[in-house]
C-alpha positions in Angstrom: 7.2 -3.6 -12.3 9.9 -3.5 -15.0 7.7 -5.1 -17.7 5.2 -2.3 -18.1 5.4 1.5 -18.1 2.6 2.1 -15.7 2.1 -0.2 -12.8 -1.2 -1.0 -11.1 -1.6 -1.9 -7.4 -3.3 -5.3 -8.1 -0.3 -6.6 -10.1 1.8 -7.6 -7.0 4.9 -9.8 -7.0 3.1 -12.6 -5.0 0.2 -12.7 -7.5 2.5 -12.9 -10.5 4.6 -15.6 -8.9 1.5 -17.6 -7.9 0.3 -17.5 -11.5 3.6 -18.6 -12.9 3.8 -21.5 -10.4 0.3 -22.6 -11.3 1.2 -22.6 -14.9 4.3 -24.7 -14.1 2.2 -27.1 -12.1 -0.5 -27.9 -14.6 -1.1 -27.3 -18.3 -4.2 -25.1 -18.6 -5.8 -22.7 -21.0 -6.3 -19.1 -20.1 -10.0 -19.6 -19.4 -9.2 -22.5 -17.1 -6.7 -20.4 -15.2 -9.4 -17.7 -14.8 -11.9 -20.2 -13.5 -9.3 -21.4 -10.9 -8.0 -18.1 -9.8 -11.1 -16.0 -9.9 -14.2 -18.2 -9.9 -17.3 -16.6 -11.3 -19.4 -17.1 -8.1 -16.7 -15.3 -6.0 -15.9 -12.4 -8.2 -17.5 -11.5 -11.5 -14.8 -8.9 -12.3 -11.7 -10.4 -14.0 -9.6 -7.2 -13.8 -7.2 -8.6 -11.3 -6.5 -11.8 -13.4 -6.3 -9.8 -16.6 -3.7 -7.4 -15.2 -1.6 -10.1 -13.7 -1.8 -12.3 -16.8 -0.9 -9.5 -19.1 2.0 -8.5 -16.9 3.4 -12.1 -16.9 2.9 -12.4 -20.6 4.5 -9.1 -21.5 7.4 -9.9 -19.3 8.1 -13.1 -21.1 7.4 -15.2 -18.0 4.6 -17.1 -19.7 3.2 -17.6 -23.2 0.2 -19.2 -25.0 0.8 -22.2 -27.2 -0.8 -21.3 -30.6 -1.8 -24.9 -31.3 -3.3 -26.1 -28.0 -4.2 -22.7 -26.4 -2.4 -23.9 -23.3 -0.4 -21.5 -21.2 3.2 -22.5 -20.5 6.3 -21.1 -18.8 8.9 -19.2 -20.9 11.4 -19.5 -18.0 12.8 -22.5 -16.2 10.8 -23.9 -13.3 13.8 -23.3 -11.1 13.5 -19.6 -11.9 10.1 -19.4 -10.1 10.7 -22.1 -7.5 11.2 -19.7 -4.6 10.6 -15.9 -4.1 14.3 -15.4 -4.2 14.7 -17.2 -7.5 11.8 -15.3 -8.9 13.3 -12.0 -7.8 16.5 -12.8 -9.6 14.6 -13.8 -12.7 12.5 -10.7 -12.8 15.6 -8.4 -12.2 17.5 -10.0 -15.1 14.5 -9.9 -17.5 13.6 -6.3 -16.5 17.1 -5.0 -16.9 17.2 -6.0 -20.5 15.5 -2.6 -20.8 16.8 -0.4 -18.0 15.1 2.6 -19.4 11.7 1.4 -18.4 9.7 3.8 -16.2 10.2 1.5 -13.2 13.9 1.9 -13.2 13.8 5.6 -14.0 11.5 6.1 -11.0 13.6 3.8 -8.8 16.8 5.8 -9.6 15.1 9.1 -9.0 13.6 7.8 -5.7 17.0 6.6 -4.4 18.7 9.9 -5.0 16.1 11.9 -3.2 17.3 10.6 0.2 15.4 11.7 3.3 12.9 13.8 1.3 10.9 10.6 0.6 10.1 10.2 4.3 7.7 13.2 4.1 6.1 12.5 0.6 3.0 10.6 0.0 2.2 8.8 -3.3 0.5 11.9 -4.8 3.4 14.2 -3.9 6.0 11.7 -5.3 4.1 11.4 -8.6 3.9 15.1 -8.9 7.5 15.7 -8.2 8.7 12.9 -10.5 6.6 14.2 -13.4 7.7 17.8 -12.9 11.4 17.0 -12.4 12.0 14.4 -15.1 12.6 15.3 -18.7 10.8 12.7 -20.8 11.5 11.9 -24.4 7.9 12.7 -25.4 5.4 15.3 -24.4 3.0 13.0 -22.6 2.2 14.4 -19.1 1.7 12.5 -15.9 4.0 9.6 -16.5 3.2 8.3 -13.0 0.2 8.9 -10.8 -0.3 8.0 -7.2 -1.8 4.5 -8.2 1.4 3.8 -10.2 3.5 4.8 -7.3 1.7 2.4 -5.0 2.3 -0.4 -7.6 5.9 0.6 -7.7 6.3 0.3 -4.0 5.4 -3.4 -3.9 7.9 -4.2 -6.7 10.6 -1.9 -5.4 10.5 -3.7 -2.0 10.3 -7.1 -3.5 13.3 -6.5 -5.8 15.4 -5.2 -2.9 15.5 -1.4 -3.2 14.0 -0.8 0.2 11.6 -1.7 3.0 8.1 -0.4 3.5 7.2 1.1 6.8 4.1 3.1 7.5 3.4 3.4 3.8 6.9 4.8 3.0 9.6 2.8 1.2 12.8 3.3 3.3 15.6 3.3 0.7 18.0 0.4 1.5 19.5 -1.6 -1.3 20.9 -4.5 0.8 18.9 -7.2 -1.0 19.6 -5.8 -4.4 23.3 -5.6 -3.7 23.2 -9.2 -2.3 21.8 -10.4 -5.6 24.4 -8.5 -7.6 27.2 -10.0 -5.6 25.7 -13.5 -5.8 25.3 -13.3 -9.6 28.7 -11.8 -10.3 31.3 -14.6 -10.6 34.1 -12.4 -11.9 34.5 -9.8 -9.1 37.5 -10.1 -6.9 36.8 -11.7 -3.5 38.6 -12.2 -0.3 40.9 -9.1 -0.5 40.4 -5.4 -0.5 39.9 -3.7 -3.9 39.5 0.0 -4.7 35.9 1.2 -4.0 35.8 2.6 -7.5 36.2 -0.9 -8.9 33.2 -2.1 -6.9 31.1 0.8 -8.2 31.8 -0.3 -11.7 29.9 -3.6 -11.3 26.7 -2.0 -10.1 23.5 -2.1 -12.1 22.6 0.9 -14.3 19.7 2.0 -12.0 22.0 2.3 -8.9 24.5 5.0 -8.0 26.8 5.9 -10.9 24.9 3.9 -13.5 23.6 5.3 -16.7 20.0 5.4 -15.6 20.8 6.8 -12.2 23.0 9.6 -13.6 20.4 10.9 -16.0 17.5 10.7 -13.6 18.7 13.1 -10.9 16.1 15.7 -11.6 16.4 18.6 -9.2 18.3 16.6 -6.7 22.0 16.1 -7.2 24.9 14.6 -5.2 28.5 15.8 -5.2 31.0 13.6 -7.1 31.6 10.3 -5.3 28.9 10.8 -2.7 26.5 7.9 -2.4 22.7 7.9 -2.1 21.0 7.1 1.2 19.7 3.8 -0.3 23.1 2.5 -1.4 24.8 3.8 1.8 22.3 1.9 3.9 22.6 -1.3 1.9 26.4 -1.2 2.1 26.3 -0.7 5.9 23.9 -3.6 6.2 26.1 -5.9 4.2 29.1 -4.8 6.3 27.2 -5.6 9.5 26.3 -9.0 8.2 30.0 -9.7 7.3 29.3 -10.2 3.6 31.5 -7.2 2.8 34.0 -5.1 4.7 34.2 -1.4 4.2 37.4 0.4 5.0 38.9 3.9 4.7 42.6 4.4 4.2 43.4 7.9 5.6 45.9 8.7 2.8 43.8 7.2 0.0 43.8 9.2 -3.3 40.3 8.0 -4.2 37.8 8.6 -1.4 34.0 7.9 -1.6 31.4 9.3 0.8 28.4 7.4 2.2 25.4 9.3 3.4 26.6 10.3 6.9 25.5 8.1 9.8 27.2 9.1 13.1 25.9 6.0 14.9 27.6 3.5 12.6 31.3 2.5 12.7 31.5 3.5 9.0 30.4 7.1 9.5 31.1 8.4 6.1 34.4 7.9 4.2 35.3 4.7 2.4 38.1 4.0 0.0 38.2 0.2 -0.4 36.0 -2.8 0.0 36.5 -6.5 0.6 33.8 -8.9 -0.7 33.5 -12.2 1.1 34.1 -15.5 -0.7 
């Protein structure tokens, strides 16, 4: 996830959340946590715990008290009380550094559109490593194991839904979180769609990370990715937003075409519910 450059499959959102909730429930040392989570008689290997613990610690979710050796939360208990609260917490902490590999891969994945439906983990890793221009010469920034780890966090954080091993790009939950957290955006009346685009996170369409992670795939100006288009249509169907196209609008945006939806392609303004 966002806290480390190379994800591993065993560091899943549910495991990290469970560790944080256990730390909140009872004051324990690291060894006591190990004994509870991975008892010696059940599993002699501690790799799973080590990875999950390191992830939570590096992400500033937990810390070790230097005096007592007890592990304690670095966030509020309410921040990990539910999966939704935890999702919001991780997003906010992770986006303090939007240039982490997680976000670079996410932006790159979203812009690929329907290509991803036919690409397995190995193919995705190879394409990402060949298309991206990294700041250093280190090869193989992601391998198929890292891609598998990315999938669990990408779905949890609201960038898509996994089906048959493929993450279907759909940012409906990520957009819902952004709208819930933003108290300044105009609500209850139509605003230019360009104004809405200006509030999106840097890893989404039009953001700083998104724009520099296009690789060999590009979109024409004001054309939206499949992931963002699907998320917007889902919010429209739920009544959370209303998309509209004014035929004489000077500023027109284009969703990825979907002839079976009432919003086929063009949009010029958006209304966000109260």
